[in-house]
N, C-alpha and C positions, 0 to 999 in steps of 0.2 A: 247659243253662245259658243263662239269659237275662241279658244285660248291663244294668247300670243306665245306663251311658253308652257311646255309641260316638262317637268323634271321627274324622272322615273328611275327605278332600280337603285334607290338610295335608302338612307336612314333619316327619314323626315321626322325630326323631333318637334312635335307640334306645340308643346307646352300648354296644351288645353287643360281643362279641368280634370281629365283622366290621365294626363301625361301620355297620350296616345303616340305610338311610333308607327308610321306607315311608310310606304315606299315611294309615293308620288304626290305631286302638287301641281296644280295648274294656275296660271295667273293671266289676267286680262287687263290690259292697260295698267292702272296703278293699284289694282285690288287682287286679292286672292280669290280665285274663282271656285276651286274645288280642291279637296284634300282626301286622300284615300289610297287604295290599292290601284295599280296601273289599269287593270281591267275596267274598273268603275269610271275611269277618266276618259275612256275611248270616245265617248260622246262629245267631248270638248275639243277633239283634235280635228283640224281642217287642213287644207292644202298649205295655208300660210303659217300654221303652227310650227314653232321651232321646238323639236324634241331633244332634250338633253339627258344623256345617260349619265347618272351620277356614279355608277359603278361602285356602289356600296358606301360612297362618301356621305358624311353628315350634312344635312340641310337644316338650318335653324332659323328662328326669327332673328332679325337684326339685333345686335347687342345694344342695350340701353345703359350707358354709364350714367348713373343717377346723380353723380357728384364729381365734376371735374371743372377745371378753369380753362375753357377753350381759348379765350383771348390771351390769357396769361401764358398758357403753354405756347401759343403761336409766336408771340413777340419774344419769348425766351429763345426761340430758335434763331433769332437775329443776333444773339449775344454769345459769349463764351460759355460753353457747357462744362461745369465742373464734374459732370458725370461721364464725360468721354474717357475712354481707356487711358489716354496719355496724361490725364490730370490725376496724378497720384500724390502730389505734395503741394505744400504752400509755395515752394520754389517754382514748380512747373506752372502754377497759376500766375505767379508774379511775372514770369517770363512771357506767358500768353498775353497778359495785360499790357506789357511793354510793347509787344509786337502790334497789338491793337492800337495803342497810342500813336505809333508811327504813321498809321494810315487814317487816323481820325482827326478831322479839323479841330483846332483848339476851341474849347467851350462846349463841344458835344459830349454827351454822356458816354462813358465806357461801362458796360455792364457784364456781369458774370452771374450765373445762377446754378443752383443745385449743390452748393458747397456743403460739405459735411466734415466737421472737425474730427469726427471719430474714424474716418476712413483715410485721411491723409497721413503721410509718414510722420509728420511732426506732431500730430494729435493736438492741434491748436488752431486758432483763427489767425488770419493775417493781422498784423498790427497797423495802427494808424501811420506810424513812421514808414513802414514798408510800402504802404499804398501811396504815401506822399512821394516816396522815392521813385515810384513808377511814373507819376506825372502830377504836377500841380496846375497844369494848363487845362486839364480835363477833370470834370467831376467823375468819380469812380464809385460804383455801387455793386457790391457783391451780395446776392441773396442766398441765405442758407436754404438747404433742401426743403425745409418745412414751410418756407415762405413767411415765417413769423419773426425772423431775425435778419438784420442786414449789417454789413460792414462798409463804412464810407471813408473816403479820404478827406483831407481838410477842405478842399475846394467844394466838395459836395456838402459838407457840414456848414460851410459859409452860406451856400445857396439856401439851405434850410433854416438859416438864422439860429443855428445851434452852437452854443459855447458852454463853458464850464458853469455858467450861472443859469442856464435854461432849465426850468423845472421839469421834472418827469410828467408826461401827460397821464391822464387817468388811464389805467390799464396798460401802462408801458414804462420802460426804463431807458434812460439815456446813460449808458454805462460810463463810469469813471473809475480810475485806478485808486490805489490807497492814498495817493497825493492829491486827489480831486481833479486829475487831468482826464480829458476825454480819451477813451480807447478807440473811438470810431464805431463802436458796436451799438446798434439800436435794437431794442427788444420789444416785441408785441406792438402795442398801439403806437409807440414811437417809430417803429419800423414801418408800420402801415401808412403813417402820415407822410413818409418820404416819397411815396408814390404820387402825392399831389404836386411834388416839385419835379421829380424825374419822370415827366410825362412823355408820351409817344405821339408822333405826328399821325395824322389820319392815314397817310400812305403806309407808315410802319404797321399800324393796326390792321389795315387791309391785307398787307403782305403776310402778317402773322396768322390771320384767319385763313388765308388760302393754304398756308403750310399746314396748319392744324387739320383742315379739311382733308388734305391729301393723306396725311399720316394716319388719321383716325379711320378713314374709310378702308385703308389697307389692313386694319386689324378687325374689321367687321362692325365697327361702331356706326350705327345709323341714327341714334338719338342720344342726346346728352341732357343732363341737368347742368346748365351753366351756373356754377356756384358763386360767381361774383366776378365782376370786371373792375376796371379802374375808374368807376364813376360814370357820369352821364355821357361823356364823349365816347368812350369805348362801348357803352351800352347802345348808343345810337348807331355807331359804326357796325356793330354786330347785326342789328336789325337790317340795315341797308345792305349788308353783305348777302343776306338771304334774299332780299328783294332783287338784287343784281345778279344772283346766280353764282356768287363766289363761294357760297357755303351750301353743300348738298346734304347736310346733316340736320335733323330736326332738333329744335332747341326748346327746352323748358327753362325759362330764365328765373333764377332765384333773385328776388328783389333786394339785393344787398351789394355793397361795394367793398373792395379790398382796401380802400382808403379810410373813409368815415362811414361805416355801415349804418350808424344811427341816423346821421343827417340824410343820407341817401334814402333810407327806408321811410323816414318821415315825409320827405318830399314826394315819394311815390304815393303814400297814403293820401296826402293833401291833394294830389292830382285827380283823384277820383277813379282811376283805373284799378280794376280788381283782379285777383287770381282767376285764371281761366280765359282772360281776354286774349284774343289772337286766333290763330288757325292751326292747321296740321303741321306747319313748318316752324312757327314761332308762337309761343304761348307764355303769358306771364304766370309765374309761379308764386311761391310764398314770400312774404316779407321776412327778411333774414337779418339777424344780428350775430356778432361774435360775442361769446361769453367768457372764453378762456383761451389758453394758448395751444402749443404744439406738443404732440405726444413724444416727439423725438428731441425737442428743444433742450431739456424737457421743461415746459412751462404750463402744463395743464393744471387745473385747479382740483385738488384731491382732498378727500375728507381726512385721510391719514397722510403723514409726511412720506416723501419718496423713500424707497428702500436705499437708494444711493445717497440720500441727504435727508435724514428724518426731520430736520427743521424746515424743510422746503415744502410748501403746500401749493406752489404754483401761483399763477396770476389770474385775477378776475378783471374783466373789462368794466363791468357795471354791477351795481347792486341789484338785488331781486326786484326792488321797487322800480328802479330805472328800466329794467327789462319789461316789467309789467306796463309801465307808462307808454311804451311803444307797442309791444306785441299784444297787450290786453286790448288796446284801442283797435289794433288791426283785426283781431279776432271778432270784436264787437261789430266791426264794419263789414265782415264777411270774407276776410282774407284767410287763406291758409298761412300758417306761420311756421317759422323754423329758427334754429340757432346752430351755430358752430359750438358744440359742447363735447369736450373730450374727457375731462376728469369727472369722477363721480360727484364731486361737490358742485361743479357747474351743471351737470345733468339734473341733479336733485333740485337745484335752484329753479331751473327752467320748468321742470315738472310741477313745481309749486305754482308757477305763473300760469301754466296751462290749466291746472286743476281749478285755480281761482277764477280764471276767465270762463271756463265751462260752467261753473256754479252760478256765476253772475249772468251769463248769457248762453244758456244751453244750445248746443247745435249738434245735429247728427252728421256723420260722414264728413267731419272736418279734415281728417287725414293730416293733422299737424305733424310735422316731421322733426327729427333730430339728426342733424348732420354729424356724422361720425359715431356718436354714442359710444365713445371709447371704452371707459371702464364702466360697464353695465353689470353691476352685481345683481344677484337674484332679487333683492328688494326693489331695485330700480327696474328690472325686467317686469316684475309684477305690476308696477305702476304704469309702465308703458302700455302693457296689455289692457289694464283697466281703463286707461284714458283713450284707448283707440288710436294710438300714435304709430307713426311709420319711421323706424330708425333707418339710417343710411350708413351702414358700416363699410369699412374699407379693407377687403380681403388682402390686396397685395401689400399692405403695410407690413405684414408679418414677414414677407419674403425679404424685403430690404432692411427693415428696422428691428426684426425680432429680437436679436440679442440685446439691443439697447432697452427694449421693453423689460426683459428679464432683469437687467441690471438696475433699472430705475424703479420698477414697480413690483418686483418679486412675484409672489403668488398671485397677485392681482392680474397677471397676464392670462390666467385661466378664464377671466371674464372680460378680456379686451376684445371688442368687436365679436361678441359671442353668437355667431351664426347658428350653431347647433341649438343653443337654448332658445333663441328667437323662434326658430322653426318649431321646436317641440312645444312651445307655449302658444303657438298659433299666431305669432306676431309676424306681420308681413314686413320683411326687411329687404330693401333694395340696395344693391351693391354699387359702390362708386370707387374710382381709383384715386380721386383727389389730385390727378395729374395737374401740374408738373411736380407735385410733391414726390410722387413715385411713378413707376412706369405704368402706362395706360392700357396695354393690350388686355382685353377681357379674358383671353385664354390664360394669361398669367394669373389674373384674379381668380378664375375658376380653379386653376391648378392649385393655388395657395389655399383657397377655401376648402378644397378636398383633402389636401395633404397637411396643412397647418405646420409647415416647416419653413425655416429661413433658407436663403440661398446657400447657406453653409450646411444645411441638413439638420439643423437643431429644431427639436419640437418646440412649438410656441403655443401652449394651451391646446394640446392635441385632442382633448375631449370635445373641443368645439368644431372639429372637422365635420363636413357635410358630404352627402352623396353627390355624384356628378349631376344628376337631373335637378337636384335641389339648388346647386350652384348656378346651373344654367337659368333656372327660373329667377334667381336673384338678379341676374343680368338681363332679363328680358321682361316677362310679365310683371314682376314685382316693380320694376322701374316704371312701367306704364301705369301701374296702380298708384304709385307715389305721385304721379302727375295727373291723376283723374282721366287717364287715356287708355285704360285697359279694354275699352269697347272698340277701339280702332287699331290698336297695335299691341305688341308684346307676345303674341302667339300666332301660330299658323292656322287660321280658321277662315272659312268663306266670308267674304265681305270686309275683311280687315286689309289694311294697307299692305301692299306688296313690298315690304322691307324684309329681305331675306339674305342669308349668307350661306356659302358653300365652303366646307372645309376640305382639306386635301386627304382626309382619311375619316375613320369612324371614331368619334369622341367616346362612344360607349364601349368600344372594343379596345381602344388604346390603353396601354398600361397607365394607371393614374399618375405615376411618377414622371410621365412624359407628356402630359396634357399640354404644358406650356410650349412644347416643341411642334405642335400642330400648326398649320398655316391656313390662312384664308385664301381659297382659290378665287372666290368672286364675292362681291358685295353688290346687291341690287337694292336700290332705293326708289320708292315710288314706281316700281315696275320697270326701271331703267338701270342699265349696267353703270354703276358708279366706279367700280374697281374690278379689274380682272388681272390675275397674276400672270396669265399667259393666254394667248388666243385659243388654246385648246380647251379651255374651260367651257366657254359658251360659244366661242367662235365669232364673237361680234366685236364691235368697237365701243369704247367708253363714250357714253352720251352725256351731255349736259342735262341736268334735271330741269332747269328752268329755261 
């Protein structure tokens, strides 16, 4: 066997069972051929073998973001970003919307995303009147950074058939002022439903997927857990994008929707396809429901009132029985199941469902997941361990939203996304960014998991900090485990898929306060170069995977 590539003289972080660190790895076609010290790999070097001197740089398994919204992120790039440096106020956003209206045909949607009322100068949302002043010839939709709250103008409200007399949907709020007038703000399920009206064309979906592919590969992401699209149309387009070679990232698709997760999940169950169906590029994952809201909204369902508002316990989408009627059936039929659950009340409700389902229909190695598992107190952690579940915490949340967590949840921040406790209790937790809710680069997530500080340097539950190798494992092998794929990816071992990344330095020698500043020199997917920061890295050209 002659290798196509041999990478040597590096810091090869294998993420194997022993956390072995070696200096070389050989790959042949789309598989890892051999791992070890350079001398032991000489037998695999032939005339055609390309030998790459890592010069001490780190080589890791490709990052697996276990929970992000690839399609949602991609189409957002076609809209106004409220996270861009120039967007500092409601005023600057309104001006950007006016400029967009000038070049957008009447009747077409104008969108903005990533808005955060806590970071703009005015410390408030845009008003319905302000959005109407921008344009009444276009429907306007602004999504909050959490993705669970939206602000609309009157034209968009009319398209959604929403007026002062429209009742709140289950698990949602159509906000009105003290006089009973619409404010333009839709919360939780009410906001989710607007996506059924504000749809994207197939061309827009494809363009968004291509953008997401390019952006994610540059940060070393080679696999994702697609945590929910906009229903069947975008779900279909995502699959076609992989078949057509527009997407070079492996997808484990959570079977839920950002519009009506219950209806979408029930249709998937009725179709007869089950978790695990697919191949190494696209595989069906767990049936997913939403149970509560956003940690930054704040709208999560908590057992005790918010520190910032003791009378507020958040929003629940469904009752425990309603959740069981969908996910209990899915479990019985052999599916992996999961929910979006942020608050301890929502998590506890879901754990009750899983416990009941397992008692009625016992099953080993089910790997039922909990997306986010936000406030996971010690009693909740013990139940997660006992039930054999896989939580999917979001390390980068603390970096962007940490201060708001302290304000809204007080001491409970010490158990928010508790990576240290999960590891110490032997719970396999896979990390996800939940992008576009927050920034997606895994190196930022690893940095925050290790440091547990906000971008302003504030400690956010510092006792939950983990070591660098532990954080890397959360973003690699643990992600593969969460999708039943640890036998084919997630670590650098012979026979596994050749999905690897090269950093521009040593992550183990870098000061831990600067991990986020490291860069990806190259991303290799399926044995082919998918991204190269410059031609000096490997000296090749970027190849299409398919």
